[in-house]
C-alpha positions as a printed Julia matrix, in Angstrom:
222×3 Matrix{Float64}:
 -86.37  -146.52  -43.23
 -86.32  -149.78  -41.3
 -87.15  -153.13  -42.84
 -90.81  -154.17  -42.79
 -91.51  -157.46  -41.05
 -94.46  -159.68  -40.21
 -94.92  -161.63  -36.98
 -95.84  -165.3   -36.73
 -96.31  -166.42  -33.14
 -93.95  -163.59  -32.12
 -91.26  -164.78  -34.54
 -90.21  -162.01  -36.97
 -90.55  -162.87  -40.65
 -89.1   -160.79  -43.46
 -91.8   -159.36  -45.7
 -89.21  -158.95  -48.43
 -88.05  -162.58  -48.43
 -90.93  -164.38  -46.68
 -88.41  -166.08  -44.42
 -88.13  -166.05  -40.6
 -85.22  -164.29  -38.94
 -84.61  -167.29  -36.71
 -85.92  -170.81  -36.23
 -89.56  -171.22  -35.28
 -88.36  -174.14  -33.12
 -85.92  -172.21  -30.95
 -83.82  -169.38  -32.32
 -81.21  -169.25  -29.56
 -80.7   -173.02  -29.54
 -80.25  -172.89  -33.31
 -77.66  -170.12  -33.02
 -75.73  -172.1   -30.45
 -75.8   -175.28  -32.53
 -75.06  -173.79  -35.93
 -72.84  -170.81  -35.3
 -71.21  -171.29  -31.91
 -70.72  -175.06  -31.95
 -70.23  -174.94  -35.73
 -67.24  -172.64  -35.27
 -65.93  -174.58  -32.24
 -66.66  -171.79  -29.8
 -65.74  -171.02  -27.08
 -62.74  -173.36  -27.43
 -61.18  -171.19  -30.15
 -61.72  -167.87  -28.4
 -58.54  -165.91  -27.72
 -57.67  -162.24  -27.19
 -58.5   -160.26  -30.31
 -60.86  -162.9   -31.72
 -62.92  -161.54  -34.62
 -66.28  -162.88  -35.81
 -67.8   -161.7   -39.09
 -71.35  -162.34  -40.23
 -73.53  -162.13  -43.3
 -76.99  -161.06  -42.11
 -77.2   -159.21  -38.78
 -80.98  -159.55  -38.6
 -82.25  -159.2   -35.05
 -78.75  -159.23  -33.55
 -79.39  -162.6   -31.91
 -76.17  -164.2   -33.14
 -74.07  -161.28  -31.94
 -75.73  -161.39  -28.52
 -75.25  -165.15  -28.21
 -71.57  -164.85  -29.13
 -71.08  -161.95  -26.71
 -72.81  -163.87  -23.92
 -70.59  -166.89  -24.56
 -67.49  -164.69  -24.55
 -68.45  -163.36  -21.13
 -69.58  -166.7   -19.7
 -66.36  -168.43  -20.75
 -64.25  -165.86  -18.91
 -62.44  -164.32  -21.86
 -60.18  -161.34  -21.43
 -60.46  -158.27  -23.59
 -63.03  -157.51  -26.25
 -64.74  -159.66  -28.85
 -64.75  -158.02  -32.29
 -67.93  -158.66  -34.27
 -68.51  -157.28  -37.79
 -71.81  -157.9   -39.54
 -72.99  -157.07  -43.06
 -76.68  -156.2   -43.28
 -78.56  -154.89  -46.32
 -81.92  -154.24  -44.65
 -81.54  -153.34  -40.95
 -84.41  -153.63  -38.51
 -85.68  -150.72  -36.47
 -84.91  -150.63  -32.77
 -88.5   -151.4   -31.75
 -88.68  -154.48  -33.98
 -85.29  -155.64  -32.73
 -86.36  -155.28  -29.11
 -89.6   -157.15  -29.73
 -87.75  -159.99  -31.47
 -85.12  -160.31  -28.75
 -87.72  -160.33  -25.98
 -88.22  -164.0   -26.84
 -84.86  -164.78  -25.19
 -85.02  -163.75  -21.53
 -81.59  -165.18  -20.7
 -80.12  -162.52  -22.98
 -82.32  -159.69  -21.69
 -79.64  -157.53  -20.01
 -77.35  -157.7   -23.04
 -80.27  -157.18  -25.43
 -81.31  -154.05  -23.56
 -77.83  -152.57  -23.95
 -77.72  -153.43  -27.64
 -81.17  -152.04  -28.39
 -80.44  -148.83  -26.52
 -77.32  -148.25  -28.59
 -79.05  -149.33  -31.84
 -81.83  -146.79  -31.28
 -79.31  -143.94  -31.42
 -78.55  -144.79  -35.05
 -74.91  -145.67  -34.51
 -73.68  -148.87  -36.12
 -70.32  -148.91  -34.38
 -71.26  -150.02  -30.89
 -68.86  -150.45  -27.97
 -70.22  -152.42  -25.02
 -68.33  -154.14  -22.17
 -66.49  -157.01  -23.85
 -67.94  -156.35  -27.32
 -66.92  -154.16  -30.25
 -69.75  -154.41  -32.78
 -69.71  -152.87  -36.26
 -72.73  -153.38  -38.51
 -71.98  -152.38  -42.1
 -75.18  -151.48  -43.91
 -75.77  -152.09  -47.6
 -75.63  -155.0   -50.07
 -72.77  -157.34  -49.21
 -71.66  -157.48  -52.83
 -70.74  -153.8   -52.44
 -69.72  -153.6   -48.79
 -67.73  -156.8   -48.29
 -65.02  -156.44  -51.0
 -63.56  -153.18  -49.6
 -63.65  -154.4   -45.99
 -60.1   -154.6   -44.68
 -60.74  -157.1   -41.91
 -60.12  -160.85  -41.69
 -62.36  -162.99  -39.54
 -61.45  -165.9   -37.33
 -65.01  -167.21  -37.65
 -67.86  -166.49  -40.07
 -71.56  -166.78  -39.33
 -73.24  -167.21  -42.73
 -76.8   -166.4   -41.78
 -78.52  -164.71  -44.7
 -82.05  -165.65  -45.61
 -82.21  -169.02  -47.36
 -80.39  -169.44  -50.69
 -83.74  -170.1   -52.35
 -85.17  -166.79  -51.07
 -82.06  -164.58  -51.2
 -79.62  -166.13  -53.69
 -77.52  -162.97  -54.03
 -76.05  -163.45  -50.55
 -74.94  -167.0   -51.42
 -73.34  -166.34  -54.78
 -69.94  -167.69  -55.74
 -68.68  -164.1   -55.71
 -69.82  -163.4   -52.16
 -68.51  -166.69  -50.79
 -65.2   -166.12  -52.55
 -65.02  -162.8   -50.7
 -65.74  -164.64  -47.45
 -62.76  -166.88  -48.14
 -60.57  -163.9   -48.93
 -61.55  -162.26  -45.65
 -60.83  -165.29  -43.46
 -57.71  -165.6   -41.34
 -55.52  -168.72  -41.71
 -57.13  -171.44  -39.62
 -60.41  -169.54  -39.58
 -63.79  -171.21  -39.86
 -67.26  -170.64  -41.24
 -70.61  -172.19  -40.43
 -74.09  -172.0   -41.87
 -77.44  -173.7   -41.47
 -77.5   -174.29  -45.24
 -76.29  -177.59  -46.66
 -77.08  -176.65  -50.27
 -74.64  -178.24  -52.68
 -73.79  -175.0   -54.46
 -72.99  -173.33  -51.12
 -70.59  -176.1   -50.17
 -68.96  -176.05  -53.6
 -68.53  -172.28  -53.52
 -66.91  -172.44  -50.09
 -64.56  -175.15  -51.34
 -63.68  -173.02  -54.36
 -62.97  -170.14  -51.96
 -60.25  -172.22  -50.29
 -62.12  -173.83  -47.41
 -62.2   -177.46  -46.41
 -65.9   -178.25  -46.18
 -67.97  -180.77  -44.25
 -71.67  -181.49  -44.06
 -72.61  -182.19  -40.44
 -75.87  -182.72  -38.51
 -78.16  -179.7   -38.52
 -80.49  -178.24  -35.92
 -83.73  -179.99  -34.99
 -85.65  -180.96  -38.13
 -82.91  -179.83  -40.47
 -80.84  -182.9   -41.22
 -77.64  -181.18  -42.28
 -75.67  -177.93  -42.04
 -72.26  -176.88  -43.29
 -69.0   -176.31  -41.43
 -65.89  -175.03  -43.24
 -62.35  -174.28  -42.2
 -59.42  -172.53  -43.83
 -56.08  -174.4   -43.82
 -53.47  -172.8   -41.59
 -51.01  -172.33  -44.4
 -53.17  -170.01  -46.52
């Protein structure tokens, strides 16, 4: 059964958490600022680059990363693994992504594959794996290590389980040396948990009305 959502001016809002899936002030611009710029992409792209994400949501972040991979002329395939407890249905995903016409061709391919029920999706230049279930259960056994993390769960106030010390410690343990993480949240406990997980952490300017966000990076020697 797909997650139930409400719509506010064609922006999807989680009924479970009463939180929008992306910014009411420009979801794609927010993704680019927080997750792409926040992880220094595309400058860090290289063959075999692997992005991991907490909170797949509408798939917007994956599409934006895939589009940037293609636009920046990368060779090979971008690996993208996302952990999602409450996946959207294909119709809701398509409706949400219709707000971003520049991504329309890529969104159509993603939605077509998503509608088949598969969560391991191979598209030209993208290898996407969405792992369903609570991250506290699905992240620890994951055998991958990410070069960049998109920490995009619903807000810590609405969904604290996804921002626990335990989860963020797992993020650190599944980050490659020199890897990075970025999130729209600048909450003190999030920054402290990332630091405890081995990251160097900085609070930097956020998107639009949000004054701050968080960028973190793992030292090369770890």
